[in-house]
C-alpha positions as CSV (number, residue, x, y, z in Angstrom):
1,M,-79.0,-183.4,-0.1
2,T,-76.9,-186.4,-0.1
3,W,-75.6,-186.8,3.2
4,K,-71.7,-186.9,3.0
5,P,-68.6,-187.5,5.2
6,E,-68.2,-183.2,5.6
7,H,-71.7,-183.3,7.0
8,T,-70.9,-186.1,9.6
9,K,-67.5,-184.0,10.6
10,S,-69.5,-180.7,10.8
11,A,-72.5,-182.2,12.8
12,A,-70.3,-183.9,15.1
13,A,-68.3,-180.7,15.8
14,L,-71.2,-178.8,16.4
15,L,-72.3,-181.5,18.8
16,V,-69.1,-181.3,20.7
17,L,-69.0,-177.7,20.5
18,A,-72.3,-177.3,22.2
19,L,-71.1,-179.7,25.2
20,I,-68.2,-177.6,25.4
21,I,-70.2,-174.6,26.0
22,V,-72.4,-176.6,28.8
23,L,-69.2,-177.2,30.7
24,V,-68.0,-173.7,30.6
25,Q,-71.4,-172.7,32.0
26,R,-71.5,-175.5,34.3
27,G,-68.2,-174.3,35.8
28,L,-68.9,-170.7,36.1
29,W,-72.1,-171.2,37.3
30,K,-71.1,-173.6,40.1
31,G,-68.1,-171.5,40.8
32,G,-70.0,-168.5,41.8
33,V,-69.2,-166.4,39.0
34,F,-72.9,-165.1,38.7
35,H,-73.7,-165.8,42.6
36,E,-71.9,-163.9,45.3
37,G,-70.5,-165.9,47.9
38,R,-70.6,-169.0,45.9
39,S,-67.5,-171.2,45.2
40,N,-66.1,-174.4,44.0
41,D,-63.1,-176.2,44.9
42,F,-61.1,-173.9,42.5
43,R,-61.3,-171.5,45.7
44,A,-58.6,-173.7,47.3
45,Y,-56.9,-173.3,43.9
46,H,-57.0,-169.6,44.1
47,L,-56.3,-169.3,47.8
48,A,-53.0,-171.1,46.8
49,A,-52.1,-168.9,44.0
50,Q,-52.4,-166.0,46.2
51,G,-50.1,-167.6,49.0
52,V,-47.4,-167.9,46.7
53,W,-47.4,-163.9,46.5
54,Q,-47.4,-164.0,50.0
55,R,-44.5,-166.7,50.7
56,D,-46.7,-168.8,52.6
57,L,-48.9,-171.8,51.6
58,V,-49.4,-173.3,54.8
59,P,-53.3,-170.8,55.2
60,A,-54.6,-172.2,52.0
61,F,-53.5,-175.7,53.3
62,R,-55.8,-175.4,56.7
63,D,-58.6,-173.3,54.9
64,E,-61.9,-174.6,56.8
65,T,-64.2,-174.1,53.9
66,R,-62.0,-175.5,50.9
67,P,-58.5,-176.3,51.9
68,Y,-55.9,-176.7,49.0
69,M,-54.8,-180.2,48.6
70,Y,-52.3,-180.0,46.0
71,P,-48.4,-180.3,45.7
72,P,-46.5,-176.6,46.5
73,T,-45.5,-176.6,42.8
74,F,-48.7,-176.6,41.8
75,A,-49.6,-173.5,43.7
76,I,-46.5,-171.8,42.0
77,L,-47.4,-172.6,38.5
78,I,-51.2,-171.3,38.9
79,S,-49.8,-168.1,41.0
80,P,-50.4,-166.0,38.3
81,L,-54.2,-166.5,38.8
82,G,-53.5,-165.2,42.6
83,L,-53.0,-161.8,41.1
84,L,-56.7,-161.7,39.8
85,S,-59.8,-161.3,41.7
86,Y,-61.6,-164.8,42.2
87,R,-64.4,-164.4,39.8
88,A,-61.8,-163.2,36.9
89,A,-59.3,-166.4,37.8
90,L,-62.4,-168.5,37.8
91,V,-63.4,-167.5,34.2
92,L,-60.0,-167.4,33.0
93,W,-59.2,-171.2,34.4
94,T,-62.7,-172.6,32.9
95,V,-61.7,-171.2,29.5
96,L,-58.4,-172.4,29.6
97,N,-59.4,-175.9,30.5
98,A,-62.3,-176.1,27.9
99,L,-59.3,-174.9,25.2
100,L,-57.7,-178.1,26.7
101,V,-60.7,-180.2,25.9
102,V,-60.6,-178.9,22.3
103,Y,-56.8,-179.5,21.9
104,I,-57.2,-183.3,23.5
105,F,-60.4,-184.0,21.0
106,R,-58.6,-182.7,18.1
107,R,-55.0,-184.3,18.7
108,L,-56.0,-187.6,20.2
109,D,-55.1,-189.6,17.3
110,R,-51.4,-187.9,17.1
111,M,-50.8,-188.4,20.8
112,L,-51.9,-192.1,20.5
113,A,-50.1,-192.2,17.1
114,L,-53.1,-193.9,15.5
115,P,-55.5,-192.6,12.9
116,L,-59.2,-192.1,14.9
117,P,-62.5,-191.5,12.6
118,I,-65.0,-188.7,14.3
119,V,-67.6,-191.8,15.4
120,A,-64.9,-193.0,17.9
121,R,-64.1,-189.3,18.9
122,V,-67.7,-188.4,19.7
123,A,-68.3,-191.7,21.2
124,G,-65.8,-191.4,23.9
125,F,-66.2,-188.2,24.3
126,L,-69.7,-188.9,25.2
127,L,-68.5,-191.7,27.5
128,I,-66.5,-189.4,29.5
129,Y,-68.4,-186.5,29.1
130,R,-70.2,-187.1,32.9
131,L,-66.9,-187.2,34.2
132,L,-65.6,-184.0,32.4
133,E,-68.7,-182.3,33.7
134,S,-67.8,-183.1,37.2
135,D,-64.7,-181.9,36.9
136,F,-65.9,-178.3,35.6
137,A,-68.4,-178.1,37.6
138,N,-66.0,-178.3,40.8
139,G,-63.3,-176.4,39.3
140,N,-61.0,-179.1,39.1
141,A,-57.8,-179.8,37.1
142,N,-58.2,-183.4,35.8
143,V,-59.0,-182.2,32.6
144,T,-55.2,-180.4,32.7
145,V,-53.6,-183.3,34.4
146,L,-54.5,-185.4,31.1
147,A,-53.5,-183.2,29.1
148,I,-49.9,-182.8,30.6
149,V,-49.8,-186.7,30.7
150,L,-50.7,-187.1,27.0
151,A,-48.5,-184.0,25.9
152,G,-45.7,-185.9,27.5
153,F,-46.1,-189.5,25.8
154,D,-46.8,-187.2,22.4
155,W,-43.3,-185.4,23.0
156,A,-41.4,-188.9,23.8
157,R,-42.7,-190.0,20.2
158,R,-42.2,-186.8,18.2
159,H,-39.1,-185.6,20.0
160,D,-36.7,-186.4,22.7
161,A,-37.8,-188.6,26.0
162,K,-35.7,-186.5,28.6
163,T,-38.0,-183.2,27.7
164,A,-41.1,-185.6,27.9
165,G,-39.9,-186.8,31.2
166,G,-39.8,-183.4,32.6
167,I,-43.3,-182.8,31.3
168,L,-44.4,-185.8,33.2
169,S,-42.7,-184.6,36.1
170,V,-44.8,-181.4,36.0
171,A,-48.1,-183.8,36.2
172,I,-46.8,-185.8,38.8
173,L,-46.4,-182.5,40.9
174,A,-49.6,-181.3,40.0
175,K,-51.4,-184.2,41.1
176,V,-49.4,-186.8,42.4
177,T,-51.3,-190.0,40.3
178,P,-49.5,-189.7,37.6
179,V,-46.5,-191.2,39.5
180,L,-48.7,-194.3,38.8
181,I,-47.1,-194.2,34.8
182,L,-43.8,-194.8,36.0
183,P,-43.9,-198.3,36.1
184,W,-44.9,-197.8,32.5
185,I,-41.6,-196.3,31.9
186,V,-39.7,-199.2,34.0
187,Y,-41.1,-201.8,31.9
188,R,-40.3,-200.2,28.7
189,R,-36.8,-199.4,29.6
190,R,-37.4,-196.0,28.5
191,W,-34.0,-194.6,31.2
192,N,-34.0,-191.3,29.5
193,M,-37.7,-190.4,29.9
194,L,-36.9,-192.2,33.8
195,M,-34.1,-189.4,33.9
196,G,-36.2,-186.7,32.6
197,V,-38.9,-187.3,35.3
198,L,-36.2,-187.2,37.9
199,V,-34.4,-184.3,37.1
200,G,-38.1,-182.6,36.7
201,L,-39.0,-183.8,40.3
202,L,-35.7,-182.3,41.7
203,L,-35.9,-179.2,40.0
204,L,-39.7,-178.6,40.0
205,G,-40.8,-180.1,43.4
206,L,-37.3,-179.0,45.8
207,V,-35.2,-176.3,44.0
208,L,-38.3,-173.9,42.4
209,P,-40.4,-174.2,46.1
210,G,-37.2,-173.2,47.8
211,V,-36.5,-169.9,45.4
212,V,-40.1,-168.9,45.5
213,L,-41.2,-169.8,48.9
214,G,-37.8,-170.0,50.5
215,P,-36.0,-172.9,52.1
216,G,-38.2,-172.8,55.3
217,G,-41.3,-171.8,53.9
218,A,-41.1,-174.6,51.3
219,A,-40.1,-177.3,53.7
220,H,-43.4,-176.2,56.0
221,A,-45.5,-176.5,53.2
222,W,-44.3,-179.8,51.8
223,K,-44.9,-181.3,55.5
224,T,-48.2,-179.5,55.6
225,W,-49.3,-180.9,52.2
226,K,-48.4,-184.6,53.5
227,S,-50.1,-184.2,56.6
228,V,-53.4,-183.0,54.9
229,T,-53.3,-185.6,52.1
230,I,-51.0,-188.5,52.9
231,D,-51.1,-189.0,56.4
232,H,-55.1,-190.0,56.4
233,I,-53.8,-193.2,54.2
234,D,-50.4,-193.8,55.7
235,P,-50.9,-196.7,58.4
236,T,-47.9,-195.6,60.2
237,S,-48.9,-192.1,60.4
238,R,-51.1,-190.6,64.0
239,S,-54.3,-189.4,62.1
240,Y,-54.7,-192.7,60.1
241,A,-55.1,-194.4,63.3
242,Q,-57.1,-191.9,65.0
243,E,-59.6,-191.4,62.2
244,P,-62.8,-193.9,63.2
245,A,-63.0,-197.4,61.4
246,S,-67.1,-196.5,60.4
247,G,-66.0,-193.0,58.9
248,Y,-66.6,-192.4,55.4
249,E,-63.8,-193.6,52.6
250,P,-64.0,-190.8,49.7
251,G,-63.4,-191.9,46.3
252,Q,-64.3,-194.2,43.3
253,S,-60.8,-196.3,43.4
254,L,-60.3,-199.4,43.9
255,R,-59.2,-198.6,47.3
256,T,-62.3,-196.9,48.2
257,L,-64.3,-199.7,46.5
258,L,-62.3,-202.5,49.0
259,H,-62.7,-200.5,52.1
260,R,-66.3,-200.1,51.4
261,L,-66.8,-204.1,50.8
262,L,-64.2,-205.4,53.4
263,R,-64.9,-203.2,56.4
264,D,-68.1,-201.4,58.2
265,S,-67.8,-198.0,57.0
266,D,-69.9,-195.2,56.0
267,A,-70.2,-195.9,52.1
268,T,-72.3,-192.7,50.7
269,A,-71.4,-189.1,51.5
270,H,-74.0,-186.0,51.3
271,D,-76.5,-187.1,53.8
272,E,-77.1,-188.0,57.2
273,R,-77.5,-191.9,57.0
274,T,-74.6,-194.1,57.5
275,V,-75.1,-196.2,55.0
276,S,-72.8,-199.9,54.9
277,I,-72.1,-202.4,52.0
278,H,-69.6,-204.4,53.8
279,L,-69.4,-208.2,52.9
280,A,-66.4,-208.2,56.0
281,D,-65.7,-206.4,58.6
282,L,-61.5,-206.5,58.3
283,P,-59.4,-204.2,60.2
284,K,-58.4,-201.0,58.2
285,E,-54.9,-202.0,57.9
286,A,-55.6,-205.2,56.8
287,V,-58.4,-204.0,53.9
288,D,-54.9,-201.4,53.0
289,M,-52.7,-204.7,52.6
290,V,-55.8,-206.2,50.3
291,Y,-55.4,-203.0,48.4
292,L,-51.9,-202.8,47.8
293,T,-51.7,-206.8,46.6
294,A,-54.9,-206.0,44.6
295,A,-52.9,-202.9,42.9
296,A,-49.6,-204.6,42.5
297,F,-51.9,-207.9,40.7
298,I,-53.9,-205.8,38.4
299,L,-50.8,-203.7,37.2
300,L,-48.3,-206.6,36.8
301,L,-51.3,-208.4,34.7
302,V,-51.9,-205.1,32.4
303,L,-48.2,-204.9,32.0
304,Y,-48.1,-208.6,31.5
305,A,-50.8,-208.3,28.6
306,A,-48.5,-205.5,26.7
307,W,-45.8,-207.7,26.8
308,R,-48.0,-210.4,25.6
309,R,-49.0,-207.8,22.4
310,A,-46.0,-207.0,21.5
311,P,-43.0,-209.0,22.8
312,G,-39.4,-208.0,22.6
313,A,-37.7,-204.2,21.9
314,R,-40.4,-201.5,20.8
315,L,-39.6,-198.2,19.0
316,G,-42.1,-196.2,20.9
317,W,-45.3,-195.9,22.8
318,R,-48.1,-197.8,21.5
319,P,-51.7,-196.3,21.4
320,E,-53.4,-199.2,23.8
321,E,-50.4,-198.9,26.3
322,I,-51.2,-194.9,26.5
323,A,-54.6,-195.7,27.1
324,A,-54.1,-198.7,29.8
325,A,-51.8,-196.8,31.4
326,C,-53.8,-193.3,32.0
327,A,-57.1,-195.6,33.2
328,V,-54.5,-197.9,35.4
329,M,-53.3,-194.6,36.9
330,V,-57.2,-193.6,38.3
331,L,-58.3,-197.0,39.0
332,L,-55.2,-197.7,41.1
333,A,-54.8,-194.6,42.6
334,P,-55.3,-194.4,46.4
335,I,-58.3,-191.5,46.3
336,S,-59.8,-191.4,42.9
337,R,-62.8,-189.2,42.4
338,K,-65.7,-189.6,39.9
339,A,-64.0,-186.2,38.1
340,H,-60.5,-187.6,38.3
341,F,-61.9,-190.6,36.0
342,V,-61.9,-188.2,32.9
343,A,-58.2,-190.2,32.4
344,L,-60.4,-192.6,30.8
345,W,-60.8,-190.4,28.1
346,P,-57.7,-192.0,25.6
347,A,-59.5,-195.9,27.0
348,A,-62.9,-194.7,25.8
349,V,-61.9,-193.8,22.5
350,L,-59.5,-196.6,21.7
351,G,-62.0,-199.0,23.2
352,F,-64.6,-198.0,20.5
353,E,-62.3,-198.7,17.6
354,A,-60.9,-201.8,19.4
355,W,-64.3,-203.5,19.1
356,R,-65.5,-201.8,15.8
357,L,-62.4,-203.3,14.1
358,S,-61.8,-206.8,15.7
359,A,-60.4,-209.4,13.9
360,N,-63.7,-211.9,14.2
361,R,-67.7,-211.6,15.5
362,L,-67.1,-213.2,18.9
363,L,-64.2,-210.5,20.0
364,E,-66.5,-207.7,18.5
365,R,-69.4,-208.9,20.5
366,T,-67.1,-209.2,23.6
367,G,-65.5,-205.6,23.0
368,L,-68.7,-204.0,22.2
369,T,-70.0,-205.6,25.7
370,L,-67.3,-204.2,27.8
371,W,-67.6,-200.7,25.9
372,L,-71.1,-200.3,26.7
373,L,-70.6,-201.8,30.0
374,A,-68.6,-198.7,30.9
375,L,-70.5,-196.0,29.2
376,V,-73.7,-197.5,31.7
377,L,-71.5,-197.5,34.4
378,V,-70.2,-194.2,33.8
379,V,-73.4,-192.4,32.4
380,G,-76.5,-195.1,33.9
381,T,-75.6,-193.6,37.2
382,S,-76.2,-190.3,36.7
383,P,-78.6,-188.5,39.3
384,G,-80.6,-187.3,35.9
385,L,-81.1,-190.4,35.0
386,V,-81.9,-192.4,37.9
387,G,-82.8,-190.1,40.5
388,R,-80.5,-188.7,43.3
389,D,-81.1,-191.4,45.9
390,L,-80.0,-194.4,43.6
391,S,-77.4,-192.3,42.0
392,T,-75.8,-191.9,45.9
393,W,-76.9,-195.8,46.4
394,L,-75.4,-197.1,43.1
395,L,-71.8,-194.6,43.6
396,A,-71.4,-196.5,46.7
397,Y,-70.2,-199.3,44.8
398,C,-67.6,-197.7,43.0
399,P,-69.1,-197.6,39.2
400,M,-66.3,-195.6,37.9
401,S,-63.9,-197.9,39.2
402,W,-65.9,-201.2,37.3
403,A,-65.8,-198.8,34.1
404,A,-61.9,-197.9,34.3
405,L,-61.5,-202.0,34.7
406,A,-63.8,-202.6,31.8
407,L,-61.8,-200.2,29.5
408,V,-58.4,-201.5,30.7
409,I,-59.7,-205.0,29.9
410,L,-60.5,-203.9,26.7
411,V,-57.5,-202.0,25.2
412,S,-55.1,-204.3,27.2
413,H,-56.3,-208.0,26.1
414,P,-53.8,-209.3,23.5
415,R,-57.3,-211.1,21.8
416,L,-59.7,-208.0,21.7
417,Y,-57.4,-205.7,20.3
418,P,-56.3,-207.2,17.0
419,R,-57.5,-205.3,13.9
420,G,-59.0,-207.2,10.8
421,G,-56.9,-210.2,11.2
422,L,-53.1,-208.4,11.4
423,R,-51.0,-209.3,14.4
424,S,-51.1,-206.7,17.0
425,S,-47.4,-206.3,17.0
426,A,-47.9,-204.6,13.8
427,L,-50.7,-202.1,14.7
428,G,-49.2,-198.7,14.8
429,E,-45.7,-199.9,13.7
430,K,-45.2,-196.8,11.2
431,S,-46.3,-194.3,13.9
432,C,-44.0,-195.6,16.8
433,G,-41.3,-192.7,17.1
434,G,-37.8,-193.0,18.7
435,T,-37.8,-192.3,22.2
């Protein structure tokens, strides 16, 4: 039998389907569907959803086992889950996120407005699969947030910018991190989209909680959310000053990496040892200034690269801008854990195409090196491959941040992305809709 392109697509579909089934199994198993008393982070979502019906979110924020860490609006949006038992809600949540994985996999070419062959889709999926597994195992909402962000970009291209901004506001009010998409909107001068974001934040962030929880309940919920999520990274807050300098900084973001390298602090979790990898011992406030400076520099550099690629007025969102915006979002966020780097998905797929169809052999080799580096940093640090002890030590150096940086360079650098000798300004010209 002759192997045909249709056979490749069928084999890829079966592979992806099998891996998605594994994700569902991991989510249900880790969440405790098959074991009484076991739970994952979804328990916090479920407590918050129940709290909405009781018009009091504070107990969910203060829960000692699984405190709720997200804005009150997100709890309201998922409040129907609070009407179900924990197990039933977890099953529904896991299945819905699996459907979102299918949605992103199938529609990413439309979202990026760029034809993507099946090999690029599967390669990108495999690169971020470990991150998807972490998201499902922990019962998190990172796939949901990524789907909302990509849907916002897609809506801006295909329909109207104001509604697209409203969609993006939902992502911001679900996990705050997508607020780092706003610099791209300002840079692109998408004022209608920015207006949609601001209106959405007002209606969904203030009006909706005030109606559902009552004005006092909403104000108390937002104040409590700030105290449990923002204050410990705010140098002006009391809790920031009270935290020990040697304490563990969670996550895989740029901020976490700098805190582990530039001050004497615990760099590993889930063990009884204090392991430090610091190269200097600066005060905590000084490290945060270094982080803010470095984050601003990286953001400006990536925006400048986007301008170099296609200067002047542009009609729509370009594929590499969407991919870079999603990757930079989790790289620069104050706290991005491993599962949050699911947002690398667009850059992982587009980056594969970037090196594969580069303009010359040198660019192709450079791009392949960056893509494989990202693959090794994400997949090669898995406990299943290197053992738990070595994986814990490697994770101390925030390999997900390095992977994000490699993919950002791959999809952003003006010389790495041109295809087949075409000027990058002509790429995607036919698919750039109005905003």
